N, C-alpha and C positions, 0 to 999 in steps of 0.2 A: 810373346811371339818370337820365334826363332829367326836368327840371321844365319843364312848359309852362304859361305864363301865358296863360290864355284870357280873363281879365277885363280889359276895357279900362282900368278905373280903376287896377287893380293894376299893369298894364303902364305906365301913365302915371306912377304913383308910383315905380316902379323906374327909369324913364328920368330923372325929376327927381332922384332920389337919385344916379344915375350922373353926371349933369351937375354937381350941386352938390359931390360928393366927388371929381370929376375922375378917376374910374376909367375904364378903357377899355371895359368891358362892363357890361351890366345884371346879368349873372351874378355878376360880382365885387361889384357894389353890393349885390345880394341876399345874397351870402355874408357880407359884412361886417356888414350889418344883422342877419342871423340870429345871427352870433357875438356881437354886442353884446347882443341880446335874450336869448340863452341865458345869458350871464354875469349879466345882471340877474336873470333868473329863478332861477339857482343861488344868488346872494347873498340873494335874498328868502326862500328856504326856511329853515325853522327850523334852528337849529344842531344840534338832536338828529337831524333827518333827514339833515343833511350828514355827521354823524359816525357814523351807523348802520353804514356799511360798515366803518369802522375798528374800531368796537366789535365787530362780528361777526368780523373777522379776529383781534383780540386774544382774544376768547372761544374761537375755534377753536384757539388755541395752548395753551390750558389754563391752569390756575392758576399764578401766579408763585411762585417759591421765596423764602419770607420770610428764609431764611438766606443768600441770595446777597449777596456783598459786592462791589459795583461797583468800589470803590477797589482792593481786592486784585486783582480781575480785570484792571483796566487796568494796574496796576503790573506784574503778571506778563506781560501782553501786551507792554508796552514795556520790560521788563527793568529796571524801577526797583526800588529797595529802600526 
């Protein structure tokens, strides 16, 4: 899907960024700027929000087995005694 910049100021900003970052196209300059801003926005969100998906996946797996012995499991897996 195409992104058309119809605002002259935004177009000028994209061109200035292209020139300063020495990329070939305004599209690449805008792509890099958007990726940087997305990463900043993701880092700025609260840790609870960032971990919500992981927590939902863990919850979907069900409760853990309190009798599970990870040491015995890895020893068995690697054939250790």
